[in-house]
C-alpha positions in Angstrom: -11.4 21.6 -0.5 -8.0 21.0 -2.2 -7.2 24.8 -2.5 -6.8 25.4 1.2 -4.5 22.3 1.5 -2.4 23.4 -1.4 -2.2 27.0 -0.2 -1.1 25.8 3.2 1.5 23.4 1.7 2.9 26.1 -0.5 2.9 28.6 2.3 4.9 26.3 4.6 7.4 25.6 1.8 7.8 29.3 1.1 8.0 30.2 4.8 10.9 27.7 5.4 12.8 28.8 2.3 12.1 25.8 0.1 11.4 28.1 -2.8 13.5 26.1 -5.3 10.5 23.8 -5.8 8.7 26.8 -7.3 11.2 27.4 -10.0 10.2 26.5 -13.4 13.3 24.4 -14.0 12.5 22.3 -10.9 9.0 21.7 -12.0 10.2 20.7 -15.4 12.7 18.3 -13.9 10.1 16.6 -11.7 7.6 16.3 -14.6 10.2 14.9 -17.0 11.3 12.5 -14.3 7.8 11.2 -14.0 7.3 11.0 -17.8 10.5 9.1 -18.4 9.7 6.4 -15.9 6.5 4.6 -15.1 6.8 6.0 -11.6 3.3 7.5 -11.4 1.6 4.2 -11.9 4.1 1.5 -11.1 5.9 2.9 -8.0 2.8 3.5 -5.9 2.0 -0.2 -6.3 5.6 -1.1 -5.4 5.3 0.9 -2.1 2.8 -1.5 -0.6 2.5 -4.3 -3.2 -0.3 -6.7 -2.3 -1.3 -4.6 0.7 -3.0 -2.2 -1.7 -5.3 -4.9 -3.0 -6.0 -6.2 0.4 -6.7 -2.7 1.7 -9.1 -1.9 -1.1 -11.0 -5.1 -0.5 -11.2 -4.4 3.3 -12.9 -1.0 2.9 -16.3 -2.5 3.6 -15.1 -4.1 6.8 -13.9 -0.9 8.5 -15.7 -0.3 11.7 -13.2 2.1 13.4 -14.3 5.7 12.9 -10.8 7.1 13.2 -9.6 4.8 10.4 -12.6 5.6 8.2 -11.9 9.3 8.6 -8.2 8.9 8.0 -9.0 7.6 4.5 -9.7 11.1 3.5 -6.0 11.8 3.8 -5.0 9.3 1.2 -5.8 11.5 -1.9 -3.6 14.2 -0.5 -0.8 11.7 0.0 -1.1 10.6 -3.6 -1.0 14.2 -4.7 2.5 14.4 -3.4 3.6 12.1 -6.2 3.3 14.9 -8.6 5.7 17.2 -6.7 8.1 14.6 -5.4 11.0 12.9 -7.2 11.2 10.2 -4.5 7.7 8.6 -4.7 8.5 5.9 -2.1 9.3 8.6 0.5 6.2 10.5 -0.2 4.0 7.4 0.0 5.6 6.3 3.3 3.2 8.7 5.0 0.3 6.3 4.1 1.8 3.4 6.1 -0.2 4.2 9.3 -3.4 4.1 7.2 -2.7 1.1 4.9 -1.3 -1.3 7.5 -4.3 -1.2 9.9 -6.7 -1.3 6.9 -5.0 -4.4 5.6 -5.2 -6.0 9.0 -8.9 -6.1 8.7 -8.3 -9.1 6.5 -8.2 -11.2 9.7 -11.9 -10.5 10.2 -12.6 -12.3 6.9 -13.4 -16.0 7.4 -13.7 -16.9 3.7 -10.7 -19.1 2.9 -11.2 -18.6 -0.9 -10.6 -14.9 -0.6 -7.5 -15.6 1.6 -6.3 -18.0 -1.1 -6.7 -15.5 -3.8 -4.7 -12.9 -1.9 -2.1 -15.5 -1.1 -1.7 -16.5 -4.8 -1.5 -12.8 -5.7 1.2 -12.3 -3.1 3.2 -15.3 -4.3 2.8 -14.2 -8.0 4.0 -10.7 -7.1 7.0 -12.2 -5.2 8.0 -14.5 -8.0 7.5 -11.8 -10.7 9.8 -9.4 -9.0 12.3 -12.1 -8.1 12.7 -13.5 -11.6 11.7 -10.7 -14.0 13.2 -7.7 -12.4 16.9 -8.7 -12.5 18.5 -5.5 -13.6 16.9 -3.3 -11.0 18.1 -4.5 -7.6 16.4 -1.6 -5.8 13.1 -3.4 -6.3 14.4 -6.5 -4.5 14.9 -4.5 -1.3 11.2 -4.3 -0.7 10.6 -8.1 -1.3 10.8 -8.8 2.5 7.4 -7.1 2.8 5.9 -9.4 0.2 7.5 -12.4 2.0 5.9 -11.2 5.2 2.5 -10.8 3.6 2.7 -14.3 2.0 3.8 -15.9 5.2 1.1 -14.2 7.2 -1.5 -15.3 4.7 -0.3 -18.9 4.8 -0.5 -19.0 8.6 -3.9 -17.4 8.6 -5.3 -19.8 5.9 -3.9 -22.7 7.9 -5.5 -21.4 11.1 -8.9 -21.0 9.3 -8.6 -24.6 8.0 -7.9 -25.8 11.5 -10.7 -23.8 13.1 -13.2 -25.3 10.6 -11.9 -28.8 11.3 -12.2 -28.2 15.0 -15.8 -26.9 14.7 -16.8 -30.0 12.6 -15.2 -32.3 15.2 -17.0 -30.4 18.0 -20.3 -30.9 16.2 -19.8 -34.6 15.9 -18.5 -35.1 19.5 -21.7 -33.6 21.0 
């Protein structure tokens, strides 16, 4: 299944004249870049941060057939990491899949799970804020984590209020 996709990808690159990526020196450069940094493991997490964990948890809640079928594209998106020097740009293609998948979190009514994701988000935010001082490039994507934390706080508060209202309604009748 992967051979037709790779053949198609290489064919397009060759057709449009992007043959420098086939040169041995270019391949060595990309591989050495990946081996020098922790980009293969660390940078994919940085692309979406806590949304990865939320999305993986939400797999079982997907009821949209289009979104279920679009998950088959994710492995091909990750394969781009091995041929790309800018991993964030390659992973950007996954945003239309990861964002809707993470929004399935709002179907979960378990406040404990929401609290766990909120604590993970706050931990991730604080870790990058205080521990990654020398690499200011990582701080650029912190607004995403702030947005995730804020959304989780609002959602957990709304869950708490809805439970309080349902209890009040039971006693008023």
